[in-house]
A tleap script that builds the chain and sets N, CA, C and O, in Angstrom:
source leaprc.protein.ff14SB
mol = sequence {
  NMET LEU VAL VAL TYR ASP SER ARG PHE GLY
  SER GLY LYS ALA PHE ALA GLU LYS LEU GLY
  MET THR THR GLN SER VAL SER GLU GLU LEU
  ASN GLN GLU CYS VAL LEU VAL THR ARG ASN
  GLU GLY LEU GLY GLU ILE SER GLN ALA THR
  ARG GLU PHE LEU ASP LYS HIE LYS ASP LEU
  VAL ARG GLY VAL VAL VAL ASN GLY SER MET
  ALA ARG HIE ALA GLU THR TYR CYS PHE ALA
  ALA ASP LYS ILE GLU LYS GLU TYR GLY ILE
  ALA CYS ILE ARG LYS ILE ASP GLY GLN GLY
  ASN ASP GLU ASP VAL GLU ALA VAL LYS ALA
  ALA ILE ASN ASN CLEU
}
set mol.1.N position { 0.853 -1.183 0.000 }
set mol.1.CA position { 0.000 0.000 0.000 }
set mol.1.C position { 0.895 1.241 0.000 }
set mol.1.O position { 1.887 1.295 0.727 }
set mol.2.N position { 0.554 2.204 -0.790 }
set mol.2.CA position { 1.253 3.482 -0.823 }
set mol.2.C position { 0.860 4.287 0.409 }
set mol.2.O position { -0.302 4.281 0.816 }
set mol.3.N position { 1.829 4.978 1.002 }
set mol.3.CA position { 1.580 5.847 2.144 }
set mol.3.C position { 1.909 7.276 1.714 }
set mol.3.O position { 3.048 7.594 1.374 }
set mol.4.N position { 0.883 8.126 1.740 }
set mol.4.CA position { 1.041 9.526 1.367 }
set mol.4.C position { 1.086 10.340 2.651 }
set mol.4.O position { 0.331 10.072 3.585 }
set mol.5.N position { 1.968 11.333 2.701 }
set mol.5.CA position { 2.104 12.115 3.925 }
set mol.5.C position { 2.015 13.615 3.660 }
set mol.5.O position { 2.409 14.108 2.604 }
set mol.6.N position { 1.486 14.318 4.654 }
set mol.6.CA position { 1.505 15.772 4.738 }
set mol.6.C position { 2.295 16.065 5.998 }
set mol.6.O position { 1.822 15.811 7.106 }
set mol.7.N position { 3.495 16.599 5.834 }
set mol.7.CA position { 4.401 16.750 6.962 }
set mol.7.C position { 5.053 18.126 6.929 }
set mol.7.O position { 5.823 18.430 6.019 }
set mol.8.N position { 4.750 18.948 7.908 }
set mol.8.CA position { 5.311 20.300 7.955 }
set mol.8.C position { 6.713 20.333 8.547 }
set mol.8.O position { 7.598 21.002 8.016 }
set mol.9.N position { 6.916 19.614 9.643 }
set mol.9.CA position { 8.215 19.625 10.321 }
set mol.9.C position { 8.928 18.279 10.260 }
set mol.9.O position { 9.971 18.107 10.891 }
set mol.10.N position { 8.382 17.320 9.507 }
set mol.10.CA position { 9.052 16.043 9.299 }
set mol.10.C position { 8.529 14.870 10.097 }
set mol.10.O position { 8.921 13.735 9.829 }
set mol.11.N position { 7.654 15.098 11.072 }
set mol.11.CA position { 7.163 13.986 11.893 }
set mol.11.C position { 6.308 13.015 11.088 }
set mol.11.O position { 6.475 11.801 11.203 }
set mol.12.N position { 5.401 13.534 10.282 }
set mol.12.CA position { 4.538 12.672 9.460 }
set mol.12.C position { 5.338 11.881 8.447 }
set mol.12.O position { 5.087 10.693 8.243 }
set mol.13.N position { 6.298 12.530 7.813 }
set mol.13.CA position { 7.155 11.844 6.848 }
set mol.13.C position { 7.958 10.746 7.545 }
set mol.13.O position { 8.064 9.631 7.034 }
set mol.14.N position { 8.516 11.058 8.702 }
set mol.14.CA position { 9.296 10.066 9.451 }
set mol.14.C position { 8.437 8.861 9.811 }
set mol.14.O position { 8.879 7.719 9.682 }
set mol.15.N position { 7.195 9.113 10.268 }
set mol.15.CA position { 6.326 7.993 10.606 }
set mol.15.C position { 5.993 7.185 9.363 }
set mol.15.O position { 6.049 5.955 9.397 }
set mol.16.N position { 5.652 7.839 8.282 }
set mol.16.CA position { 5.319 7.138 7.036 }
set mol.16.C position { 6.475 6.230 6.614 }
set mol.16.O position { 6.252 5.093 6.199 }
set mol.17.N position { 7.683 6.720 6.718 }
set mol.17.CA position { 8.854 5.931 6.319 }
set mol.17.C position { 9.089 4.745 7.254 }
set mol.17.O position { 9.607 3.717 6.817 }
set mol.18.N position { 8.720 4.866 8.531 }
set mol.18.CA position { 8.867 3.750 9.477 }
set mol.18.C position { 8.001 2.553 9.092 }
set mol.18.O position { 8.283 1.427 9.501 }
set mol.19.N position { 6.953 2.790 8.309 }
set mol.19.CA position { 6.049 1.703 7.926 }
set mol.19.C position { 6.676 0.755 6.910 }
set mol.19.O position { 6.176 -0.352 6.706 }
set mol.20.N position { 7.762 1.178 6.274 }
set mol.20.CA position { 8.474 0.308 5.346 }
set mol.20.C position { 7.761 0.106 4.015 }
set mol.20.O position { 7.995 -0.893 3.335 }
set mol.21.N position { 6.906 1.028 3.642 }
set mol.21.CA position { 6.167 0.955 2.385 }
set mol.21.C position { 6.585 2.133 1.509 }
set mol.21.O position { 7.274 3.041 1.975 }
set mol.22.N position { 6.176 2.120 0.261 }
set mol.22.CA position { 6.453 3.236 -0.623 }
set mol.22.C position { 5.731 4.466 -0.105 }
set mol.22.O position { 4.561 4.388 0.271 }
set mol.23.N position { 6.421 5.609 -0.082 }
set mol.23.CA position { 5.840 6.844 0.418 }
set mol.23.C position { 5.948 7.955 -0.624 }
set mol.23.O position { 6.794 7.919 -1.518 }
set mol.24.N position { 5.073 8.932 -0.480 }
set mol.24.CA position { 5.170 10.145 -1.286 }
set mol.24.C position { 4.427 11.266 -0.584 }
set mol.24.O position { 3.589 11.023 0.285 }
set mol.25.N position { 4.738 12.486 -0.963 }
set mol.25.CA position { 4.111 13.669 -0.398 }
set mol.25.C position { 2.723 13.898 -1.001 }
set mol.25.O position { 2.435 13.426 -2.100 }
set mol.26.N position { 1.868 14.623 -0.279 }
set mol.26.CA position { 0.553 14.979 -0.796 }
set mol.26.C position { 0.656 15.869 -2.032 }
set mol.26.O position { -0.311 16.001 -2.782 }
set mol.27.N position { 1.805 16.473 -2.247 }
set mol.27.CA position { 1.976 17.369 -3.395 }
set mol.27.C position { 2.280 16.623 -4.697 }
set mol.27.O position { 2.273 17.221 -5.773 }
set mol.28.N position { 2.546 15.322 -4.597 }
set mol.28.CA position { 2.832 14.520 -5.786 }
set mol.28.C position { 1.552 13.955 -6.376 }
set mol.28.O position { 0.542 13.818 -5.685 }
set mol.29.N position { 1.604 13.627 -7.663 }
set mol.29.CA position { 0.444 13.066 -8.354 }
set mol.29.C position { 0.118 11.681 -7.782 }
set mol.29.O position { 1.024 10.904 -7.480 }
set mol.30.N position { -1.155 11.381 -7.639 }
set mol.30.CA position { -1.608 10.106 -7.081 }
set mol.30.C position { -2.470 9.378 -8.095 }
set mol.30.O position { -3.360 9.968 -8.706 }
set mol.31.N position { -2.197 8.075 -8.273 }
set mol.31.CA position { -3.004 7.271 -9.195 }
set mol.31.C position { -3.262 5.868 -8.658 }
set mol.31.O position { -3.523 4.946 -9.431 }
set mol.32.N position { -3.190 5.702 -7.336 }
set mol.32.CA position { -3.465 4.406 -6.718 }
set mol.32.C position { -3.990 4.604 -5.303 }
set mol.32.O position { -3.877 5.691 -4.735 }
set mol.33.N position { -4.564 3.546 -4.739 }
set mol.33.CA position { -5.071 3.609 -3.373 }
set mol.33.C position { -3.927 3.869 -2.403 }
set mol.33.O position { -2.781 3.491 -2.648 }
set mol.34.N position { -4.263 4.516 -1.306 }
set mol.34.CA position { -3.229 4.868 -0.335 }
set mol.34.C position { -3.817 4.995 1.062 }
set mol.34.O position { -5.031 4.970 1.267 }
set mol.35.N position { -2.902 5.132 2.008 }
set mol.35.CA position { -3.207 5.538 3.372 }
set mol.35.C position { -2.547 6.902 3.534 }
set mol.35.O position { -1.423 7.114 3.079 }
set mol.36.N position { -3.247 7.820 4.182 }
set mol.36.CA position { -2.738 9.176 4.375 }
set mol.36.C position { -2.253 9.367 5.805 }
set mol.36.O position { -2.967 9.067 6.762 }
set mol.37.N position { -1.029 9.869 5.937 }
set mol.37.CA position { -0.493 10.293 7.232 }
set mol.37.C position { -0.483 11.813 7.200 }
set mol.37.O position { 0.199 12.415 6.370 }
set mol.38.N position { -1.236 12.435 8.097 }
set mol.38.CA position { -1.346 13.885 8.085 }
set mol.38.C position { -1.216 14.447 9.491 }
set mol.38.O position { -0.800 13.749 10.416 }
set mol.39.N position { -1.572 15.701 9.640 }
set mol.39.CA position { -1.300 16.418 10.888 }
set mol.39.C position { -2.414 17.403 11.172 }
set mol.39.O position { -3.270 17.661 10.326 }
set mol.40.N position { -2.387 17.946 12.374 }
set mol.40.CA position { -3.244 19.069 12.723 }
set mol.40.C position { -2.624 20.351 12.194 }
set mol.40.O position { -1.403 20.463 12.089 }
set mol.41.N position { -3.452 21.295 11.868 }
set mol.41.CA position { -2.999 22.647 11.540 }
set mol.41.C position { -3.559 23.550 12.626 }
set mol.41.O position { -4.757 23.504 12.908 }
set mol.42.N position { -2.735 24.351 13.226 }
set mol.42.CA position { -3.217 25.227 14.293 }
set mol.42.C position { -3.796 24.417 15.432 }
set mol.42.O position { -3.145 23.516 15.962 }
set mol.43.N position { -5.023 24.739 15.806 }
set mol.43.CA position { -5.655 24.076 16.943 }
set mol.43.C position { -6.654 23.017 16.479 }
set mol.43.O position { -7.857 23.133 16.713 }
set mol.44.N position { -6.131 21.978 15.814 }
set mol.44.CA position { -6.970 20.847 15.447 }
set mol.44.C position { -7.677 20.946 14.118 }
set mol.44.O position { -8.672 20.254 13.900 }
set mol.45.N position { -7.195 21.782 13.229 }
set mol.45.CA position { -7.803 21.929 11.910 }
set mol.45.C position { -7.120 21.014 10.890 }
set mol.45.O position { -6.004 20.545 11.115 }
set mol.46.N position { -7.794 20.769 9.783 }
set mol.46.CA position { -7.210 20.029 8.671 }
set mol.46.C position { -6.318 21.007 7.916 }
set mol.46.O position { -6.751 22.114 7.595 }
set mol.47.N position { -5.079 20.613 7.628 }
set mol.47.CA position { -4.175 21.516 6.907 }
set mol.47.C position { -4.696 21.767 5.492 }
set mol.47.O position { -5.420 20.946 4.930 }
set mol.48.N position { -4.322 22.903 4.934 }
set mol.48.CA position { -4.759 23.247 3.583 }
set mol.48.C position { -4.244 22.232 2.567 }
set mol.48.O position { -4.968 21.866 1.641 }
set mol.49.N position { -3.007 21.774 2.727 }
set mol.49.CA position { -2.444 20.788 1.800 }
set mol.49.C position { -3.231 19.479 1.852 }
set mol.49.O position { -3.499 18.876 0.813 }
set mol.50.N position { -3.600 19.040 3.050 }
set mol.50.CA position { -4.396 17.819 3.188 }
set mol.50.C position { -5.793 18.023 2.614 }
set mol.50.O position { -6.320 17.142 1.935 }
set mol.51.N position { -6.384 19.160 2.879 }
set mol.51.CA position { -7.719 19.437 2.358 }
set mol.51.C position { -7.720 19.402 0.823 }
set mol.51.O position { -8.612 18.803 0.221 }
set mol.52.N position { -6.736 20.034 0.192 }
set mol.52.CA position { -6.642 20.026 -1.270 }
set mol.52.C position { -6.444 18.608 -1.796 }
set mol.52.O position { -7.045 18.221 -2.798 }
set mol.53.N position { -5.593 17.831 -1.110 }
set mol.53.CA position { -5.344 16.447 -1.494 }
set mol.53.C position { -6.628 15.624 -1.401 }
set mol.53.O position { -6.962 14.887 -2.328 }
set mol.54.N position { -7.346 15.747 -0.290 }
set mol.54.CA position { -8.573 14.971 -0.100 }
set mol.54.C position { -9.682 15.409 -1.056 }
set mol.54.O position { -10.452 14.575 -1.533 }
set mol.55.N position { -9.768 16.696 -1.337 }
set mol.55.CA position { -10.772 17.166 -2.295 }
set mol.55.C position { -10.566 16.518 -3.660 }
set mol.55.O position { -11.526 16.264 -4.388 }
set mol.56.N position { -9.328 16.259 -3.993 }
set mol.56.CA position { -8.996 15.679 -5.298 }
set mol.56.C position { -8.985 14.151 -5.288 }
set mol.56.O position { -9.367 13.524 -6.277 }
set mol.57.N position { -8.546 13.541 -4.168 }
set mol.57.CA position { -8.262 12.099 -4.166 }
set mol.57.C position { -8.984 11.289 -3.088 }
set mol.57.O position { -8.584 10.155 -2.827 }
set mol.58.N position { -10.025 11.820 -2.455 }
set mol.58.CA position { -10.626 11.108 -1.321 }
set mol.58.C position { -11.068 9.686 -1.665 }
set mol.58.O position { -11.081 8.820 -0.790 }
set mol.59.N position { -11.426 9.434 -2.907 }
set mol.59.CA position { -11.870 8.092 -3.294 }
set mol.59.C position { -10.741 7.070 -3.307 }
set mol.59.O position { -11.001 5.867 -3.337 }
set mol.60.N position { -9.498 7.525 -3.284 }
set mol.60.CA position { -8.351 6.621 -3.279 }
set mol.60.C position { -7.763 6.427 -1.873 }
set mol.60.O position { -6.881 5.590 -1.681 }
set mol.61.N position { -8.240 7.185 -0.909 }
set mol.61.CA position { -7.694 7.115 0.453 }
set mol.61.C position { -8.488 6.092 1.264 }
set mol.61.O position { -9.699 6.229 1.436 }
set mol.62.N position { -7.795 5.070 1.759 }
set mol.62.CA position { -8.437 3.968 2.490 }
set mol.62.C position { -8.446 4.157 3.995 }
set mol.62.O position { -9.182 3.466 4.700 }
set mol.63.N position { -7.645 5.080 4.498 }
set mol.63.CA position { -7.594 5.350 5.927 }
set mol.63.C position { -6.620 6.476 6.195 }
set mol.63.O position { -5.810 6.832 5.339 }
set mol.64.N position { -6.705 7.031 7.388 }
set mol.64.CA position { -5.848 8.163 7.731 }
set mol.64.C position { -5.223 7.967 9.106 }
set mol.64.O position { -5.846 7.445 10.030 }
set mol.65.N position { -3.980 8.399 9.210 }
set mol.65.CA position { -3.252 8.450 10.482 }
set mol.65.C position { -2.964 9.929 10.716 }
set mol.65.O position { -2.471 10.617 9.822 }
set mol.66.N position { -3.269 10.415 11.910 }
set mol.66.CA position { -3.020 11.824 12.209 }
set mol.66.C position { -2.036 11.929 13.357 }
set mol.66.O position { -2.183 11.269 14.386 }
set mol.67.N position { -1.014 12.784 13.161 }
set mol.67.CA position { -0.068 13.009 14.248 }
set mol.67.C position { -0.287 14.394 14.840 }
set mol.67.O position { -0.698 15.333 14.158 }
set mol.68.N position { -0.001 14.486 16.117 }
set mol.68.CA position { -0.129 15.743 16.844 }
set mol.68.C position { 0.819 15.730 18.024 }
set mol.68.O position { 1.636 14.821 18.173 }
set mol.69.N position { 0.704 16.733 18.849 }
set mol.69.CA position { 1.546 16.831 20.040 }
set mol.69.C position { 0.659 16.841 21.274 }
set mol.69.O position { -0.018 17.827 21.565 }
set mol.70.N position { 0.676 15.734 21.988 }
set mol.70.CA position { -0.118 15.641 23.212 }
set mol.70.C position { 0.401 16.635 24.263 }
set mol.70.O position { -0.388 17.203 25.018 }
set mol.71.N position { 1.702 16.843 24.312 }
set mol.71.CA position { 2.281 17.740 25.312 }
set mol.71.C position { 1.924 19.213 25.043 }
set mol.71.O position { 1.663 19.967 25.980 }
set mol.72.N position { 1.914 19.614 23.782 }
set mol.72.CA position { 1.681 21.015 23.444 }
set mol.72.C position { 0.220 21.339 23.166 }
set mol.72.O position { -0.211 22.474 23.370 }
set mol.73.N position { -0.550 20.350 22.701 }
set mol.73.CA position { -1.918 20.628 22.280 }
set mol.73.C position { -2.886 19.541 22.754 }
set mol.73.O position { -3.676 19.026 21.963 }
set mol.74.N position { -2.827 19.201 24.007 }
set mol.74.CA position { -3.663 18.119 24.536 }
set mol.74.C position { -5.150 18.374 24.313 }
set mol.74.O position { -5.904 17.439 24.046 }
set mol.75.N position { -5.582 19.639 24.419 }
set mol.75.CA position { -7.001 19.951 24.281 }
set mol.75.C position { -7.521 19.821 22.846 }
set mol.75.O position { -8.729 19.704 22.641 }
set mol.76.N position { -6.628 19.840 21.852 }
set mol.76.CA position { -7.040 19.689 20.444 }
set mol.76.C position { -6.260 18.562 19.767 }
set mol.76.O position { -6.116 18.551 18.545 }
set mol.77.N position { -5.761 17.619 20.557 }
set mol.77.CA position { -4.908 16.540 20.056 }
set mol.77.C position { -5.597 15.759 18.937 }
set mol.77.O position { -6.618 15.104 19.149 }
set mol.78.N position { -5.018 15.845 17.754 }
set mol.78.CA position { -5.456 15.075 16.576 }
set mol.78.C position { -6.921 15.297 16.206 }
set mol.78.O position { -7.557 14.399 15.654 }
set mol.79.N position { -7.463 16.470 16.498 }
set mol.79.CA position { -8.845 16.776 16.107 }
set mol.79.C position { -9.049 16.673 14.605 }
set mol.79.O position { -10.160 16.407 14.148 }
set mol.80.N position { -7.981 16.883 13.827 }
set mol.80.CA position { -8.106 16.784 12.369 }
set mol.80.C position { -8.617 15.408 11.962 }
set mol.80.O position { -9.322 15.292 10.959 }
set mol.81.N position { -8.281 14.368 12.711 }
set mol.81.CA position { -8.751 13.013 12.392 }
set mol.81.C position { -10.274 12.946 12.435 }
set mol.81.O position { -10.902 12.393 11.532 }
set mol.82.N position { -10.859 13.507 13.479 }
set mol.82.CA position { -12.318 13.505 13.620 }
set mol.82.C position { -12.978 14.321 12.509 }
set mol.82.O position { -14.031 13.945 11.994 }
set mol.83.N position { -12.358 15.429 12.150 }
set mol.83.CA position { -12.903 16.286 11.096 }
set mol.83.C position { -12.818 15.606 9.729 }
set mol.83.O position { -13.732 15.731 8.914 }
set mol.84.N position { -11.730 14.892 9.481 }
set mol.84.CA position { -11.593 14.154 8.213 }
set mol.84.C position { -12.650 13.058 8.136 }
set mol.84.O position { -13.270 12.865 7.091 }
set mol.85.N position { -12.856 12.342 9.238 }
set mol.85.CA position { -13.903 11.310 9.255 }
set mol.85.C position { -15.267 11.919 8.944 }
set mol.85.O position { -16.024 11.375 8.140 }
set mol.86.N position { -15.575 13.032 9.574 }
set mol.86.CA position { -16.888 13.661 9.406 }
set mol.86.C position { -17.059 14.275 8.014 }
set mol.86.O position { -18.093 14.083 7.375 }
set mol.87.N position { -16.056 15.006 7.547 }
set mol.87.CA position { -16.186 15.735 6.282 }
set mol.87.C position { -15.963 14.875 5.039 }
set mol.87.O position { -16.572 15.112 3.996 }
set mol.88.N position { -15.081 13.872 5.158 }
set mol.88.CA position { -14.711 13.084 3.982 }
set mol.88.C position { -15.122 11.618 4.069 }
set mol.88.O position { -15.034 10.890 3.080 }
set mol.89.N position { -15.569 11.182 5.237 }
set mol.89.CA position { -15.990 9.797 5.394 }
set mol.89.C position { -14.849 8.799 5.359 }
set mol.89.O position { -15.040 7.642 4.984 }
set mol.90.N position { -13.662 9.242 5.748 }
set mol.90.CA position { -12.482 8.369 5.751 }
set mol.90.C position { -12.134 8.034 7.197 }
set mol.90.O position { -11.939 8.928 8.021 }
set mol.91.N position { -12.057 6.755 7.494 }
set mol.91.CA position { -11.813 6.305 8.862 }
set mol.91.C position { -10.392 6.615 9.329 }
set mol.91.O position { -9.429 6.522 8.568 }
set mol.92.N position { -10.297 6.982 10.595 }
set mol.92.CA position { -8.995 7.185 11.228 }
set mol.92.C position { -8.453 5.829 11.668 }
set mol.92.O position { -9.100 5.107 12.426 }
set mol.93.N position { -7.278 5.498 11.191 }
set mol.93.CA position { -6.607 4.261 11.589 }
set mol.93.C position { -5.986 4.424 12.973 }
set mol.93.O position { -6.075 3.532 13.818 }
set mol.94.N position { -5.350 5.591 13.193 }
set mol.94.CA position { -4.680 5.802 14.475 }
set mol.94.C position { -4.309 7.274 14.635 }
set mol.94.O position { -3.995 7.963 13.664 }
set mol.95.N position { -4.353 7.732 15.872 }
set mol.95.CA position { -3.848 9.047 16.251 }
set mol.95.C position { -2.512 8.806 16.949 }
set mol.95.O position { -2.415 7.988 17.864 }
set mol.96.N position { -1.481 9.533 16.504 }
set mol.96.CA position { -0.145 9.310 17.072 }
set mol.96.C position { 0.440 10.612 17.607 }
set mol.96.O position { 0.113 11.701 17.134 }
set mol.97.N position { 1.295 10.478 18.585 }
set mol.97.CA position { 1.990 11.613 19.173 }
set mol.97.C position { 3.330 11.763 18.468 }
set mol.97.O position { 4.147 10.842 18.482 }
set mol.98.N position { 3.559 12.916 17.855 }
set mol.98.CA position { 4.825 13.177 17.168 }
set mol.98.C position { 5.080 12.199 16.037 }
set mol.98.O position { 4.242 12.022 15.152 }
set mol.99.N position { 6.244 11.565 16.073 }
set mol.99.CA position { 6.625 10.595 15.047 }
set mol.99.C position { 6.110 9.196 15.339 }
set mol.99.O position { 6.424 8.255 14.610 }
set mol.100.N position { 5.326 9.050 16.392 }
set mol.100.CA position { 4.816 7.735 16.756 }
set mol.100.C position { 5.890 6.883 17.402 }
set mol.100.O position { 7.060 7.263 17.458 }
set mol.101.N position { 5.470 5.718 17.890 }
set mol.101.CA position { 6.407 4.788 18.513 }
set mol.101.C position { 6.253 3.417 17.853 }
set mol.101.O position { 5.474 3.264 16.912 }
set mol.102.N position { 6.986 2.431 18.339 }
set mol.102.CA position { 6.945 1.093 17.747 }
set mol.102.C position { 5.538 0.493 17.785 }
set mol.102.O position { 5.123 -0.182 16.843 }
set mol.103.N position { 4.818 0.736 18.858 }
set mol.103.CA position { 3.447 0.224 18.975 }
set mol.103.C position { 2.549 0.837 17.895 }
set mol.103.O position { 1.717 0.145 17.308 }
set mol.104.N position { 2.721 2.131 17.640 }
set mol.104.CA position { 1.955 2.802 16.594 }
set mol.104.C position { 2.269 2.210 15.224 }
set mol.104.O position { 1.366 1.953 14.427 }
set mol.105.N position { 3.540 1.998 14.961 }
set mol.105.CA position { 3.956 1.427 13.677 }
set mol.105.C position { 3.311 0.062 13.469 }
set mol.105.O position { 2.744 -0.202 12.409 }
set mol.106.N position { 3.392 -0.795 14.462 }
set mol.106.CA position { 2.830 -2.146 14.332 }
set mol.106.C position { 1.301 -2.103 14.179 }
set mol.106.O position { 0.732 -2.859 13.391 }
set mol.107.N position { 0.650 -1.225 14.927 }
set mol.107.CA position { -0.811 -1.120 14.838 }
set mol.107.C position { -1.246 -0.626 13.454 }
set mol.107.O position { -2.226 -1.124 12.901 }
set mol.108.N position { -0.534 0.334 12.902 }
set mol.108.CA position { -0.883 0.861 11.582 }
set mol.108.C position { -0.599 -0.174 10.506 }
set mol.108.O position { -1.395 -0.341 9.582 }
set mol.109.N position { 0.530 -0.871 10.617 }
set mol.109.CA position { 0.824 -1.939 9.654 }
set mol.109.C position { -0.279 -3.001 9.658 }
set mol.109.O position { -0.721 -3.450 8.600 }
set mol.110.N position { -0.711 -3.391 10.833 }
set mol.110.CA position { -1.769 -4.400 10.957 }
set mol.110.C position { -3.074 -3.880 10.339 }
set mol.110.O position { -3.770 -4.615 9.638 }
set mol.111.N position { -3.396 -2.618 10.603 }
set mol.111.CA position { -4.616 -2.036 10.049 }
set mol.111.C position { -4.553 -1.974 8.525 }
set mol.111.O position { -5.550 -2.237 7.853 }
set mol.112.N position { -3.399 -1.630 7.983 }
set mol.112.CA position { -3.231 -1.577 6.539 }
set mol.112.C position { -3.406 -2.974 5.927 }
set mol.112.O position { -4.026 -3.121 4.873 }
set mol.113.N position { -2.869 -3.973 6.578 }
set mol.113.CA position { -3.012 -5.341 6.088 }
set mol.113.C position { -4.464 -5.804 6.076 }
set mol.113.O position { -4.821 -6.703 5.315 }
set mol.114.N position { -5.308 -5.195 6.919 }
set mol.114.CA position { -6.717 -5.565 7.005 }
set mol.114.C position { -7.628 -4.725 6.106 }
set mol.114.O position { -8.838 -4.949 6.063 }
set mol.115.N position { -7.050 -3.768 5.394 }
set mol.115.CA position { -7.869 -2.920 4.518 }
set mol.115.C position { -8.331 -3.683 3.293 }
set mol.115.O position { -9.030 -3.127 2.447 }
savepdb mol mol.pdb
quit
């Protein structure tokens, strides 16, 4: 499965690469099914880059992983995941803190295998 990422400071890209699958940025052309790794913008909003990507490719996205910072934004932690589910009908596979940990990687890999 292709893993597409929207990563402002590198955490989403780093997590996507930990999955050991082919990765690409949301800014690249997409022509196959994928899982999206994205982030919160501001206080729990969907980033503009992710919104543009989903407006164009939502039918190819099988699930989403959202990263955030529990330490810095606990009150809006990964709210973008809930908004993506509501606005685009795409299920959240997992909410992760920063670059995620080994447990997050294994859980996302398992979820991808079950898609």
